[in-house]
C-alpha positions in Angstrom: 0.0 0.0 0.0 2.9 2.4 0.9 4.3 1.8 -2.6 1.0 2.6 -4.3 0.7 5.8 -2.3 4.3 6.9 -3.3 3.7 6.0 -6.9 0.4 7.8 -7.3 0.7 10.7 -4.9 4.3 11.5 -5.2 5.2 10.0 -8.6 8.0 8.0 -7.0 8.9 5.0 -9.2 9.6 1.5 -8.0 13.3 2.0 -8.8 13.6 5.1 -6.6 11.7 3.6 -3.8 13.7 0.4 -3.8 16.9 2.4 -3.3 15.6 3.3 0.2 13.9 0.0 0.8 16.0 -2.7 -0.8 13.7 -5.5 0.5 11.1 -4.3 -2.0 13.0 -5.8 -5.0 12.7 -9.3 -3.5 8.9 -9.5 -3.3 6.7 -11.2 -5.9 3.7 -9.0 -5.2 5.8 -5.9 -5.6 7.2 -7.2 -8.8 3.6 -7.6 -9.9 2.9 -4.0 -9.0 6.1 -2.9 -10.8 4.8 -4.7 -13.9 1.5 -2.9 -13.6 3.3 0.4 -13.3 5.3 -0.4 -16.5 2.0 -1.2 -18.4 0.5 2.1 -17.3 3.6 4.1 -18.4 3.7 2.3 -21.7 0.0 2.8 -22.3 0.7 6.6 -22.0 3.1 6.1 -24.9 0.5 4.4 -27.0 1.5 0.8 -26.2 -0.9 -2.0 -25.5 0.9 -5.0 -23.9 -0.5 -8.5 -23.6 -0.4 -10.8 -20.6 3.0 -12.1 -19.5 4.9 -9.6 -21.7 7.9 -7.6 -20.4 9.7 -4.6 -21.8 13.1 -3.5 -20.6 14.9 -0.3 -21.5 13.1 0.1 -24.8 12.4 3.4 -26.6 8.9 3.9 -28.1 8.8 6.8 -30.6 6.5 9.6 -29.7 4.8 12.3 -31.8 2.2 14.9 -31.2 -0.4 12.9 -33.0 0.4 9.7 -31.1 2.1 6.5 -32.1 0.6 3.1 -31.5 2.2 -0.2 -30.5 0.4 -3.5 -30.0 2.4 -6.2 -28.2 1.0 -9.7 -27.8 1.2 -12.2 -24.9 4.4 -13.7 -23.6 6.8 -11.3 -25.3 10.1 -9.9 -24.2 11.5 -6.8 -25.7 14.9 -5.6 -24.4 16.9 -2.5 -25.2 15.2 -1.9 -28.5 13.7 1.0 -30.4 10.2 0.9 -31.9 9.6 3.7 -34.4 5.9 4.0 -35.4 6.5 7.2 -37.3 8.9 8.6 -39.9 9.5 12.3 -40.3 12.1 12.0 -43.0 9.7 12.6 -46.0 9.0 16.1 -44.7 12.6 17.1 -45.4 12.1 16.4 -49.1 8.3 17.0 -49.6 7.3 20.7 -49.2 3.6 19.6 -49.0 4.4 18.0 -45.6 5.6 21.3 -44.1 3.0 23.2 -42.2 5.2 26.0 -40.8 8.3 27.7 -42.1 10.4 26.8 -39.1 11.0 23.0 -38.6 11.6 23.4 -34.8 8.0 24.7 -34.2 5.5 22.2 -32.8 3.5 20.6 -35.7 5.7 22.1 -38.3 6.0 18.9 -40.3 3.7 16.0 -41.0 5.1 12.5 -40.4 4.2 9.2 -41.9 2.8 7.1 -39.1 1.8 3.4 -38.9 1.4 1.3 -35.9 3.7 -1.6 -35.0 2.1 -5.0 -34.2 4.0 -7.7 -32.4 2.5 -11.2 -32.1 2.5 -13.7 -29.2 5.7 -15.4 -28.0 8.1 -12.9 -29.5 11.6 -12.1 -28.3 13.2 -8.9 -29.6 16.9 -8.7 -28.7 19.0 -5.8 -27.5 19.7 -3.0 -30.0 16.9 -3.9 -32.5 15.1 -1.3 -34.4 11.6 -1.9 -35.7 10.3 0.6 -38.4 6.8 2.0 -38.8 4.0 -0.3 -40.0 5.8 -3.6 -39.2 3.9 -6.7 -38.2 5.9 -9.4 -36.4 4.2 -12.8 -36.3 3.8 -15.3 -33.5 6.7 -17.4 -32.2 9.5 -15.2 -33.5 13.0 -14.3 -32.3 14.5 -11.1 -33.6 18.3 -11.3 -32.9 20.2 -8.5 -31.2 21.1 -5.6 -33.4 18.6 -6.5 -36.1 16.8 -3.8 -38.1 13.2 -4.9 -39.0 12.2 -3.2 -42.3 9.6 -5.7 -43.5 6.9 -7.9 -41.9 8.1 -11.1 -40.3 6.1 -14.3 -40.7 5.3 -16.8 -37.9 7.7 -19.4 -36.4 11.1 -17.9 -37.5 14.3 -16.5 -36.2 15.5 -13.4 -38.0 18.8 -11.5 -37.8 20.7 -8.7 -39.6 20.3 -5.4 -41.2 17.8 -5.7 -42.8 16.5 -8.6 -40.7 16.2 -11.8 -42.7 15.1 -15.4 -41.8 18.1 -17.4 -40.6 16.3 -20.4 -38.9 12.9 -21.9 -38.0 11.7 -21.6 -34.4 11.5 -25.4 -34.3 15.2 -25.8 -35.1 16.0 -23.1 -32.6 14.1 -24.9 -29.8 15.7 -28.2 -30.7 19.2 -26.6 -30.4 18.4 -25.3 -26.9 16.8 -28.5 -25.8 20.0 -30.3 -26.6 22.1 -27.7 -24.9 19.9 -27.9 -21.8 20.2 -31.7 -21.8 24.0 -31.7 -22.3 24.9 -28.7 -20.1 22.0 -27.8 -17.6 24.4 -25.7 -15.5 24.6 -23.2 -18.3 21.0 -22.3 -17.8 
C-alpha cells in the first residue's frame, strides 16, 4: 500500500523507492505492482501490452499525433527501439511542411503506422523496428537487427535488414540439446 501511495501521490517510481527500501526488490507481489506500473507508463506512450509480456529499456517513438504499438502475450523486448512514425519525408516534400520553421510544434507532418507484435516474441538488445511492421507469432529477432519488413510466424531473424536465418523449431531443438548436455549453463 505504501508503494502505491508513493507511486500515485508523489510520482516515485519502484526503482527510486527500492533504493531506500532494498527488500522491495525481492517481493513477488511488488514485482507484480512494478509490472502494472510499466504497463501504465507504456499505455501513456500508445502501447498495449499482452499478458505475460515484459519490456526492458526500450524506446517507443513519440509524436504529437500519437504513435501506436500492439504487443502480444508472452513477449520480451529488451533494449530496442520501436519507431511508429517517420518524419524524414518532410525534409524532401514541401507539401508535408505546415510552418516555415521546422523546430516549431506541428511544423512537419510525419508518416505514421502502428507496430504490431504477435505472441511469444523475443526482440533482442539493440533492435530497431520501423513503422507499420507486423511481427508474427513465435519469433525471435536477434540482437542488433533492423526490421524493415513484416516477419512471418515461427522464424528466427537477424541482420540489417532482418532476414530469416532459422525456423523456431530448429532453434528450440538446439536449446533443448544444450539444456540436456549442459544444464548448469541455464
